[in-house]
C-alpha positions in Angstrom: 122.7 -27.6 81.3 126.2 -27.5 82.7 126.2 -27.2 86.5 122.6 -25.9 86.4 123.3 -23.2 83.8 121.3 -23.5 80.6 123.6 -23.2 77.6 120.9 -22.2 75.0 120.6 -18.4 74.9 118.3 -18.0 72.0 116.4 -20.3 69.6 115.1 -18.7 66.4 112.4 -20.3 64.3 112.7 -19.1 60.7 109.8 -20.0 58.4 107.6 -18.9 55.5 103.9 -18.6 56.4 102.8 -19.8 52.9 105.1 -22.5 51.5 104.3 -26.2 52.0 107.8 -27.0 53.3 107.0 -24.8 56.4 103.8 -26.7 57.2 105.2 -28.6 60.1 107.0 -25.6 61.7 103.8 -23.4 61.3 101.8 -26.1 63.1 104.5 -26.3 65.8 104.5 -22.5 66.3 100.7 -22.5 66.8 100.2 -25.7 68.8 103.4 -26.4 70.8 105.4 -23.2 71.2 103.1 -21.4 73.7 103.2 -24.3 76.1 107.0 -24.7 75.6 107.5 -21.0 76.5 105.6 -21.5 79.7 107.6 -24.6 80.6 110.9 -22.9 79.8 110.0 -19.9 82.0 109.1 -22.3 84.8 112.4 -24.2 84.5 114.7 -21.3 83.9 113.0 -18.5 85.7 112.1 -14.9 84.8 115.6 -14.2 83.3 115.0 -16.4 80.3 111.7 -15.1 79.0 113.1 -14.2 75.5 114.7 -17.5 74.6 112.4 -18.0 71.5 112.3 -15.7 68.5 110.2 -16.1 65.3 111.3 -14.7 62.0 109.3 -14.9 58.7 111.2 -15.2 55.4 108.8 -15.5 52.6 109.7 -18.1 49.9 112.6 -19.6 51.9 112.9 -23.1 53.5 112.4 -23.2 57.3 115.2 -23.8 59.8 116.1 -23.4 63.5 119.0 -21.2 64.6 120.3 -22.0 68.1 122.6 -19.5 69.8 124.5 -20.8 72.9 126.1 -19.0 75.8 129.6 -19.8 74.6 128.8 -17.8 71.3 128.4 -20.9 69.2 125.7 -21.1 66.6 123.9 -24.1 65.2 121.5 -24.2 62.3 119.1 -27.1 61.8 117.0 -27.5 58.6 113.4 -28.4 59.2 112.1 -28.5 55.7 109.1 -30.9 55.3 109.4 -32.1 58.9 106.3 -32.8 61.0 105.3 -31.0 64.1 106.4 -33.9 66.2 109.8 -34.2 64.6 110.4 -30.5 65.2 109.3 -30.8 68.8 112.0 -33.6 69.3 114.6 -31.4 67.5 113.8 -28.4 69.8 114.1 -30.6 72.9 117.4 -31.9 71.8 118.8 -28.4 71.0 117.6 -27.1 74.3 119.5 -29.8 76.2 122.8 -29.4 74.2 125.9 -28.0 75.6 126.6 -25.7 72.6 129.3 -27.6 70.7 132.5 -29.4 71.3 132.1 -31.9 68.5 132.8 -29.2 65.9 136.1 -28.4 67.5 137.4 -32.0 67.2 136.3 -32.2 63.6 137.8 -28.9 62.8 141.1 -29.7 64.5 141.2 -33.1 62.6 140.6 -31.2 59.3 143.3 -28.7 60.2 145.8 -31.5 61.0 145.0 -33.1 57.6 145.6 -29.8 55.8 148.9 -29.3 57.6 150.0 -32.8 56.8 149.2 -32.2 53.1 151.1 -28.9 53.1 154.1 -30.6 54.6 154.0 -33.4 52.0 153.7 -30.8 49.2 156.5 -28.7 50.6 158.7 -31.8 50.9 158.0 -32.9 47.3 158.6 -29.5 45.8 161.9 -29.1 47.7 163.0 -32.6 46.3 162.2 -31.4 42.8 164.3 -28.2 43.0 167.4 -29.8 44.6 
């Protein structure tokens, strides 16, 4: 949280009830999610009752989709992960600030693209002169 404000606005668990790759997330949803909901309500108060959402997508690999207050979205694949591994991922996502690292990587990539365009423009102008 930043200054006591939790940054995670919604965490969606997307899974298939039948495939073997969803075994860990299915166990997590049955065993750990109910107590996690109670803990979250106690920590965040009544305003944050609907933080968790469950979606079934038959025949698809499972993943977590985290939506943050600053409108950023993060997707984490949990294919073939155990219940314990998913619990660790959920705790990590719940304590995240909602990004920042992506901005630096994106800006570095943008700078690289801009440099490449400048080099290409310079070379093509040398050819035509």
